[in-house]
N, C-alpha and C positions, 0 to 999 in steps of 0.2 A: 476470693473463692477457694483457692488452695489452702489458705490459712484456716478458713472456716471448716473445711473438710478434715484437716489435721486436728483441729480443736475438737470436733465431734468424735473423731476416732479416739482421742485421748480420754475424753469424758466417758465414752462407752467402755473403754478398757478399765478406767478407774471404777466404774460401777460393777464390772465383773469381779475385779480384784476385791473390792469391799464386800461383796456378797460372798465370795469364796472365803475371805478371812472370817467373816461372821459365822459361816457354816463350820469351818475348821475349829474356831473357838468353842462353838456349841458342842461339837464332838469331843474335843479335848476335855472340857469341863465335865461332860457326862462321864467319860472314862475315869477321870480323876476322882469324881464323886462316888463312883461305884467300885473302885479298886479295893480289895481287902487290905486292911492294915493289921499287921501281925500284933503289934503291941499298942493297940489303940487305947489311949487314956481317956477317961470320961470325966473330966472335972465338972463341977457344977456349972461354971460359966467360963469359957476360954476366950479371952479377948482376941488373941491372935487368930483363932479359928473364925471368929465373927468378922475380923478385918479382912481375912482372905475371902470370905463370902462376899463382902461388900465390894472389894476390889475386883473380883471376878465378874460380878454383875455390873459394875461400872464399866469395865472393858466391853462386856457384851452389849450394854446399852449404847456406848459410844459407837461401836461397830454397827449395831443394828440401826441406830438413828442415821448414821452416815450411809449405810447401804440402802435403806428404805426411807428417804427423807420425806416422802409424801404420806407416810403411814406411821407417824411416831406413836400414836395411841395404840395401834395394833401391836407394834413392837414392844411397847411397855407392858401391855396386858399379856402378850405371849410370853415375855420373859418372867413375869410374876408367876404365871401358870407353870412355866418350865421349872422355876425354883420349887414350887409346891410338888411337882411331879418327881423331882430329884429326891426330895425328902421322903416321899412315899416309897420310891424305889429303894432308898437306903433302908427303910423299915422292912421291906420285903426280902432283901438279900440276906439278912440275918447277921452279917459281919460288920455292918455299919449301923449308925444310930441316926434316925431321922428326928430332927428337932424343929419345933416351930420357931425358935429363936433364930435359926439359920435363915428361914424365910424372911424374917424381919430384917436381918442383916443384908440379905439379897436385895430386898426392896429398898433399903436405905441407900445402898450403892447405886441402884438404878435411879432413885429419886434425886440423888446428887447430880448425876449426869443429866437428868431431865431439866433440873433447875439451871445448870450451866448452859445447856442448849438453849433454853428460853432466854436467858440473859444475853447470850451471844446473838441470837436472832433480833432481840430488841435494841441492842446497843452497837451493833457493828456499823462502821462508818460509811458503808455504801448502801444504796437502796436495794430492796429486793427486786429481782426480776419477776415478771408475771408468773412464770412457772414455779418460782420459789415461794410464792405467797401461800400455796397449799401446805407448805411445811410449817407454817405458823399455827396451824390447827392443833388442837389437843390430840 
């Protein structure tokens, strides 16, 4: 009984921490995406910039899927829309460049984490609990 209570408290705290980390990551990426850059170079296609976008959205996806395990589809859709919104905001501020290629890179990072999540759920060595079965949805 006491162990079950402690376990439930730990699970509750983990959920709060994951949701807080997800929110902080969203805020940090928004600020970084909209900060003015004095000497912004605009090459035709910058691989490092696209890798940063993919990495940022992979981290956001991992945190979002962990924080909201029963709503992975909503998390993924929300993050794709968030990526589009950031690019539109960059066009609006005037000192940054919004690019559709960045949205593709964002989506690629998110898709990679989605795939890894699906593989993990399919191949993990222990069975799903009844409440975890909802996280298998799209």
